[in-house]
C-alpha positions as CSV (number, residue, x, y, z in Angstrom):
1,X,-0.1,0.0,0.0
2,X,1.3,3.4,-1.1
3,X,2.5,5.5,1.9
4,X,3.7,8.6,-0.1
5,X,1.1,10.2,-2.2
6,X,1.4,13.1,-4.7
7,X,-1.1,16.0,-4.0
8,X,-3.2,17.4,-6.6
9,X,-4.2,20.8,-5.5
10,X,-7.3,23.0,-5.8
11,X,-6.7,26.2,-7.6
12,X,-8.4,29.4,-6.7
13,X,-8.5,32.2,-9.1
14,X,-8.0,35.7,-7.4
15,X,-8.2,39.2,-8.8
16,X,-5.0,40.1,-6.7
17,X,-3.0,37.2,-8.0
18,X,0.6,37.8,-9.4
19,X,2.0,35.9,-12.3
20,X,4.2,33.2,-10.5
21,X,1.6,30.6,-9.8
22,X,0.2,30.6,-13.2
23,X,3.6,29.4,-14.3
24,X,3.4,26.3,-12.2
25,X,-0.4,25.5,-12.3
26,X,-1.3,26.8,-15.9
27,X,-4.3,28.7,-14.8
28,X,-4.6,32.5,-15.4
29,X,-5.0,34.7,-12.2
30,X,-4.2,31.7,-9.9
31,X,-3.9,33.2,-6.5
32,X,-4.1,30.2,-4.3
33,X,-3.1,26.5,-4.7
34,X,-4.8,24.5,-2.0
35,X,-2.2,21.6,-1.8
36,X,-3.7,19.8,1.1
37,X,-7.3,20.5,2.3
38,X,-10.3,18.5,3.5
39,X,-12.2,21.8,4.0
40,X,-15.7,21.8,2.1
41,X,-14.8,25.0,0.2
42,X,-11.7,23.3,-1.5
43,X,-11.0,19.5,-1.2
44,X,-7.6,18.5,-2.7
45,X,-6.9,15.2,-4.2
46,X,-4.1,12.7,-4.0
47,X,-2.7,10.4,-6.6
48,X,-3.0,6.7,-5.6
49,X,-2.5,3.7,-7.6
50,X,-2.3,6.0,-10.8
51,X,-5.9,7.4,-10.0
52,X,-7.0,10.6,-8.4
53,X,-8.7,10.4,-5.1
54,X,-10.3,13.1,-3.0
55,X,-8.6,13.6,0.3
56,X,-11.9,13.1,2.2
57,X,-12.2,9.6,0.5
58,X,-8.8,8.7,1.5
59,X,-9.5,9.7,5.1
60,X,-12.6,7.3,4.9
61,X,-10.6,4.4,3.9
62,X,-7.4,5.2,5.9
63,X,-8.4,7.6,8.6
64,X,-7.4,5.4,11.4
65,X,-3.9,5.5,10.0
66,X,-3.7,9.1,9.0
67,X,-5.7,10.9,11.8
68,X,-4.1,8.9,14.8
69,X,-4.3,11.5,17.6
70,X,-6.6,13.8,15.8
71,X,-10.5,14.3,15.6
72,X,-10.2,15.8,12.0
73,X,-7.6,16.5,9.3
74,X,-5.8,19.2,11.3
75,X,-4.1,21.4,8.8
76,X,-4.4,23.0,5.4
77,X,-1.5,23.8,3.2
78,X,-1.5,26.6,0.5
79,X,0.8,28.3,-1.9
80,X,-0.3,32.0,-2.3
81,X,0.8,34.1,-5.1
82,X,0.0,37.7,-3.8
83,X,0.4,40.3,-6.6
84,X,-1.8,43.2,-5.4
85,X,-2.5,43.7,-1.8
86,X,-4.7,41.4,0.2
87,X,-7.5,42.7,2.2
88,X,-6.5,43.7,5.8
89,X,-7.9,40.9,7.8
90,X,-8.0,39.1,10.9
91,X,-9.0,35.5,12.0
92,X,-11.1,34.7,15.0
93,X,-10.1,32.0,17.6
94,X,-12.3,28.9,18.1
95,X,-14.0,30.6,21.1
96,X,-14.6,33.8,19.1
97,X,-16.0,31.9,16.2
98,X,-18.6,30.2,18.4
99,X,-19.5,33.4,20.2
100,X,-20.0,35.1,16.9
101,X,-22.3,32.2,15.6
102,X,-19.9,30.9,12.7
103,X,-20.2,27.5,11.5
104,X,-16.6,27.2,10.6
105,X,-13.9,27.1,13.3
106,X,-11.5,29.8,14.2
107,X,-7.9,29.8,12.3
108,X,-4.4,30.0,13.3
109,X,-2.0,30.3,10.4
110,X,1.6,31.1,9.5
111,X,3.3,32.4,6.4
112,X,6.7,31.4,5.1
113,X,8.0,33.6,2.4
114,X,9.0,31.9,-0.9
115,X,10.1,35.2,-2.5
116,X,10.9,38.7,-1.3
117,X,7.9,40.9,-0.7
118,X,6.0,43.0,1.8
119,X,4.1,41.7,4.8
120,X,2.0,43.7,7.3
121,X,1.4,42.4,10.8
122,X,-0.1,43.9,13.8
123,X,-1.7,47.3,14.4
124,X,0.5,50.3,15.4
125,X,-2.2,51.9,17.4
126,X,-5.6,50.9,19.0
127,X,-7.7,53.5,17.3
128,X,-7.2,53.1,13.5
129,X,-9.0,53.0,10.2
130,X,-7.4,49.5,9.3
131,X,-5.7,50.7,6.2
132,X,-2.4,49.1,5.4
133,X,-0.6,52.2,6.8
134,X,-1.9,51.3,10.2
135,X,0.0,48.1,10.3
136,X,3.6,47.3,11.0
137,X,5.2,47.0,7.5
138,X,7.9,44.3,7.1
139,X,10.1,43.9,4.0
140,X,10.3,40.0,4.0
141,X,13.3,38.1,2.6
142,X,13.0,34.6,1.1
143,X,12.4,31.8,3.8
144,X,11.4,34.4,6.5
145,X,8.6,33.0,8.5
146,X,5.7,34.8,10.3
147,X,3.4,33.2,12.9
148,X,-0.3,34.7,12.5
149,X,-2.2,33.5,15.5
150,X,-6.0,34.4,15.8
151,X,-6.5,38.1,16.5
152,X,-3.4,39.4,14.8
153,X,-4.4,41.7,12.0
154,X,-2.4,41.2,8.7
155,X,-2.1,41.6,5.0
156,X,0.5,41.2,2.3
157,X,1.5,42.4,-1.2
158,X,3.9,41.4,-4.1
159,X,5.0,38.1,-2.4
160,X,4.9,34.3,-2.9
161,X,3.9,32.6,0.3
162,X,3.6,29.1,1.7
163,X,0.6,29.2,4.1
164,X,-0.2,26.6,6.7
165,X,-3.4,26.9,8.9
166,X,-5.8,24.9,11.0
167,X,-8.7,23.7,8.8
168,X,-10.7,26.9,8.5
169,X,-11.5,29.4,5.8
170,X,-12.9,32.0,8.2
171,X,-11.7,35.6,7.6
172,X,-12.9,38.9,8.7
173,X,-12.0,41.8,6.2
174,X,-11.3,44.9,8.2
175,X,-10.3,47.0,5.1
176,X,-10.6,46.0,1.3
177,X,-8.9,47.9,-1.5
178,X,-11.3,46.4,-4.0
179,X,-14.6,47.4,-2.6
180,X,-15.6,44.0,-1.2
181,X,-17.7,43.5,1.7
182,X,-15.9,44.0,5.0
183,X,-16.5,42.7,8.5
184,X,-15.2,45.3,10.8
185,X,-17.9,44.9,13.5
186,X,-17.0,41.1,13.9
187,X,-13.4,41.7,13.3
188,X,-13.0,44.2,16.1
189,X,-14.3,41.6,18.6
190,X,-11.4,39.3,17.6
191,X,-8.5,41.6,17.5
192,X,-5.8,40.9,20.1
193,X,-2.6,42.7,21.3
194,X,0.0,40.1,20.2
195,X,3.7,40.1,19.6
196,X,4.8,40.5,15.9
197,X,7.5,37.9,15.4
198,X,9.6,36.9,12.4
199,X,11.7,33.7,12.4
200,X,14.0,32.3,9.6
201,X,13.6,28.8,7.8
202,X,11.3,27.5,10.6
203,X,7.7,28.3,11.8
204,X,6.5,27.0,15.3
205,X,3.0,27.2,16.1
206,X,0.9,25.5,18.8
207,X,-1.0,23.5,16.1
208,X,1.8,22.7,13.6
209,X,5.5,23.2,12.6
210,X,7.0,24.0,9.3
211,X,10.8,23.7,8.6
212,X,12.6,24.8,5.3
213,X,15.3,22.4,4.7
214,X,17.9,21.9,1.9
215,X,19.2,18.7,0.4
216,X,22.5,18.3,-1.3
217,X,23.3,16.1,-4.3
218,X,24.4,12.7,-3.2
219,X,23.3,13.4,0.6
220,X,19.7,12.5,1.4
221,X,17.8,13.5,4.4
222,X,15.9,10.7,6.4
223,X,12.8,11.1,8.6
224,X,10.4,9.1,10.6
225,X,7.4,10.8,12.3
226,X,4.4,9.6,14.3
227,X,2.2,12.2,12.5
228,X,1.7,12.6,8.7
229,X,4.0,15.0,6.9
230,X,3.5,17.2,3.9
231,X,6.3,18.1,1.8
232,X,6.5,20.9,-0.6
233,X,9.3,21.3,-3.1
234,X,10.7,24.7,-4.0
235,X,13.1,23.1,-6.5
236,X,12.8,20.8,-9.4
237,X,13.2,17.1,-9.4
238,X,13.4,16.1,-5.7
239,X,12.8,12.5,-4.8
240,X,11.0,11.2,-2.0
241,X,11.6,7.6,-1.2
242,X,9.7,5.1,1.0
243,X,12.9,3.3,2.7
244,X,11.1,0.1,3.4
245,X,9.4,-0.5,-0.1
246,X,11.8,1.7,-2.2
247,X,8.7,3.2,-3.7
248,X,9.7,6.7,-5.0
249,X,8.0,9.9,-6.0
250,X,9.5,12.8,-7.9
251,X,8.4,16.2,-6.9
252,X,8.7,19.0,-9.5
253,X,9.0,22.7,-8.6
254,X,6.3,23.7,-6.3
255,X,4.6,20.3,-6.1
256,X,3.7,18.5,-2.9
257,X,3.1,15.1,-1.4
258,X,1.4,13.6,1.6
259,X,3.6,11.0,3.7
260,X,1.8,8.7,6.1
261,X,2.5,8.6,9.7
262,X,5.3,6.1,10.9
263,X,6.9,6.0,7.3
264,X,10.5,5.9,7.0
265,X,11.4,8.1,4.1
266,X,14.2,9.9,2.5
267,X,14.4,12.9,0.4
268,X,17.1,13.0,-2.3
269,X,18.2,15.4,-5.0
270,X,19.4,18.9,-4.7
271,X,17.4,21.8,-3.4
272,X,15.0,23.3,-0.9
273,X,11.7,21.8,0.5
274,X,9.3,22.4,3.4
275,X,8.6,19.7,5.9
276,X,5.0,20.5,7.5
277,X,3.7,18.4,10.3
278,X,0.8,18.9,12.8
279,X,1.2,18.7,16.4
280,X,-1.1,16.6,18.6
281,X,-2.6,18.4,21.7
282,X,-0.8,17.7,24.9
283,X,-2.8,15.6,27.3
284,X,-3.8,17.3,30.5
């Protein structure tokens, strides 16, 4: 039975999209590539036995294996091609979402920059109009990482991003440069005074972790994890090998795969890739 499965993403067309993702997905104005998602607004697929299968179907068949320690598929993984500025936005916590009568859960996320660009995080002052100038402006370098917990106001422009989040699509727009509906009343109730942080090559959240790694030609990197892993290649022709069965999967540039829990695997080739893993809740 295959334990390393190539992901087939859901592509979302966006008016604010740049031109990077179109090159890799072949879709004009591709703004988001939902690499791994069991969310009803965009369910990704995997390639298994030469056939495409919805991630939700895979979970019905092998959920006991994949979801060991989790009540639901715990993360979403996206590649974002942000050309023009996103809306200024905030995500609620699970508790806020319940209090505000939402059906979707709250959202914690993190961004890892795949290009240089601009990220805006956290309000400078309490009494603001939520325009981008009211946020802290950060010039991001490649592989800078930004935790975005619930309650932290944020936006971005002219940047290619890897986004990892909890499985929610709940966003409150506070300011929108394109005249779309905003949700300032709900959003204000979710805003928290939080530390704005930037790290390099690694993103640590309570719910998940992301590490950017590099493999050199002739020197593979080996892993075994008790939770599933998602790998996203940022270079062409990286090979992911199941050490026990020797089944191998080739990942092209900005392609991704799902690795089953407890799989001994090795990444070989030459280039950078992200290893993403959910975290189990600590007991007690």
